[in-house]
C-alpha positions as CSV (number, residue, x, y, z in Angstrom):
1,M,68.0,-96.0,25.5
2,I,70.9,-97.4,27.4
3,L,71.1,-101.1,28.2
4,V,73.7,-102.1,30.8
5,D,75.1,-105.5,31.5
6,L,78.4,-107.0,32.6
7,V,78.9,-108.6,29.2
8,F,76.9,-108.5,25.9
9,L,77.0,-111.5,23.6
10,K,77.6,-110.9,19.9
11,S,74.0,-111.9,19.2
12,A,72.8,-109.2,21.5
13,R,75.1,-106.6,19.9
14,R,73.9,-107.6,16.5
15,L,70.3,-107.2,17.5
16,A,70.9,-103.9,19.2
17,S,72.8,-102.6,16.1
18,N,69.4,-102.6,14.3
19,Y,68.2,-99.7,16.6
20,S,69.9,-96.3,16.4
21,N,68.5,-95.3,19.7
22,V,70.0,-98.3,21.7
23,E,73.4,-98.0,23.3
24,L,74.9,-101.1,25.0
25,I,77.2,-100.3,27.9
26,E,79.3,-103.0,29.6
27,H,79.6,-102.1,33.2
28,D,79.8,-103.9,36.6
29,I,76.5,-102.6,38.1
30,T,77.7,-103.7,41.6
31,E,80.8,-101.5,41.2
32,S,82.4,-104.1,43.5
33,L,83.7,-106.9,41.3
34,D,87.2,-105.6,41.2
35,W,87.4,-105.7,45.0
36,L,85.8,-109.1,45.2
37,Y,88.0,-110.5,42.5
38,Q,91.0,-109.6,44.8
39,G,89.4,-111.5,47.7
40,Q,88.2,-108.4,49.5
41,T,84.7,-108.6,50.8
42,L,84.0,-104.9,50.3
43,V,80.7,-104.2,48.6
44,Q,80.5,-100.7,47.2
45,S,77.5,-98.4,46.9
46,P,77.0,-98.0,43.1
47,F,76.7,-94.5,41.9
48,R,77.1,-94.4,38.1
49,W,74.2,-92.6,36.4
50,L,72.7,-91.4,39.7
51,N,73.4,-87.7,38.8
52,D,72.1,-88.0,35.2
53,S,68.7,-86.3,35.4
54,S,67.9,-87.3,31.8
55,I,67.3,-90.9,33.0
56,D,63.6,-91.1,33.5
57,L,63.1,-94.9,33.6
58,V,65.3,-97.6,35.1
59,I,64.4,-101.3,34.7
60,S,66.3,-103.9,36.7
61,L,65.3,-107.2,35.0
62,N,65.9,-110.5,36.8
63,L,69.3,-109.3,38.1
64,I,69.1,-108.6,41.8
65,T,68.8,-112.2,42.9
66,Q,71.6,-113.3,40.6
67,L,74.1,-110.6,41.5
68,P,75.7,-112.6,44.4
69,L,75.9,-116.0,42.8
70,I,79.2,-115.9,40.8
71,P,81.1,-113.5,43.1
72,V,80.2,-115.4,46.3
73,R,81.1,-118.8,44.6
74,W,84.4,-117.2,43.5
75,L,85.2,-116.0,47.0
76,M,84.4,-119.4,48.5
77,D,86.5,-121.3,45.9
78,E,89.4,-119.0,45.6
79,F,89.7,-117.4,49.0
80,D,88.1,-120.0,51.3
81,L,85.3,-117.6,52.3
82,S,83.1,-119.3,54.9
83,E,79.4,-119.8,54.2
84,L,78.5,-117.2,56.8
85,E,80.9,-114.7,55.3
86,A,79.5,-115.6,51.8
87,D,76.0,-115.1,53.0
88,I,76.9,-111.6,54.3
89,V,78.5,-110.6,51.0
90,G,75.5,-111.9,49.1
91,K,73.1,-109.9,51.2
92,Q,75.2,-106.8,50.9
93,L,75.2,-107.1,47.0
94,I,71.4,-107.4,46.9
95,F,70.9,-104.6,49.4
96,A,73.3,-102.3,47.6
97,H,71.6,-102.9,44.3
98,L,68.2,-102.2,45.9
99,S,69.4,-99.0,47.5
100,Y,71.0,-97.9,44.2
101,L,67.7,-98.3,42.4
102,K,65.8,-96.3,44.9
103,Q,68.2,-93.3,44.4
104,F,67.2,-92.7,40.8
105,S,65.0,-89.7,40.4
106,G,62.8,-91.2,37.6
107,E,60.6,-94.2,37.5
108,V,62.2,-97.5,38.7
109,C,60.8,-100.9,37.9
110,L,62.3,-104.0,39.5
111,I,61.5,-107.4,37.8
112,A,63.0,-110.2,39.8
113,D,62.6,-113.8,41.1
114,R,60.6,-113.9,44.4
115,V,60.5,-117.6,45.1
116,D,62.3,-120.5,43.3
117,I,60.4,-123.8,43.5
118,E,61.7,-127.3,42.7
119,L,59.1,-129.9,41.6
120,D,59.1,-133.6,41.2
121,P,58.0,-135.3,38.0
122,Q,54.4,-135.3,39.2
123,G,54.5,-131.6,39.9
124,L,54.7,-131.9,43.7
125,E,56.9,-129.4,45.5
126,L,60.3,-130.7,46.6
127,D,61.8,-127.6,47.8
128,R,61.4,-123.8,47.9
129,F,64.2,-121.3,47.9
130,D,64.4,-117.6,48.8
131,P,66.6,-116.1,46.0
132,W,66.7,-112.8,48.0
133,W,69.1,-114.3,50.6
134,D,66.7,-113.2,53.3
135,V,66.8,-109.5,52.2
136,E,63.4,-107.9,52.5
137,Q,61.7,-107.8,49.1
138,P,59.8,-104.7,48.0
139,K,56.1,-105.3,47.5
140,A,55.3,-106.8,44.1
141,D,52.6,-104.9,42.1
142,T,52.1,-108.0,40.0
143,H,53.6,-111.5,39.6
144,W,53.6,-114.6,37.5
145,E,55.1,-118.1,37.3
146,W,58.0,-118.8,35.0
147,D,59.0,-122.4,34.0
148,V,62.7,-121.8,34.3
149,M,63.7,-125.5,33.9
150,P,60.9,-127.7,32.6
151,L,61.1,-131.4,33.5
152,G,63.8,-133.1,31.6
153,E,65.6,-130.0,30.4
154,S,68.5,-130.5,32.7
155,D,67.2,-133.2,35.1
156,A,64.7,-136.0,34.5
157,S,63.8,-136.1,38.2
158,K,62.8,-132.5,38.8
159,S,61.8,-129.2,37.3
160,Q,62.0,-125.6,38.5
161,K,59.6,-122.7,38.4
162,N,60.1,-119.3,39.8
163,L,57.6,-116.8,41.0
164,I,58.5,-113.5,39.3
165,G,57.4,-110.2,40.7
166,V,57.3,-106.6,39.4
167,S,57.8,-103.8,41.9
168,T,57.7,-100.0,41.3
169,L,60.2,-98.4,43.6
């Protein structure tokens, strides 16, 4: 089993070391961060592992909607990228990841936020966000609510729950 992330914490490495069949690989799954770090808004089409026919299951877990957050903020802060340009890069990162997943020959499971909802202390909806940056989401086979930020955890005036969906691509 291969687990891929940009960075693994020591605690994750320690846990994984208990399993001889688990390999942790640090890799930029967007294959675009080097470009973006330099201020170039070029989003690559990832290709690593696509030609590995031994991969029979790919799970992308709560990653796709988070991919643009740090790179887009970096570009806006460091290179004065406009909101419109940032929105385009964010959409490209999500679309590229979705396209990448669809190219694997084995089973592909996408588990990701579908809707982010902010609630007031009484549980009434304050706001609703599309974490997909308006990119069309694949149909969810099943979904559930996740209390991401219970009331008082980081703010006494609001909480956040996300609708999480599972798609088979």
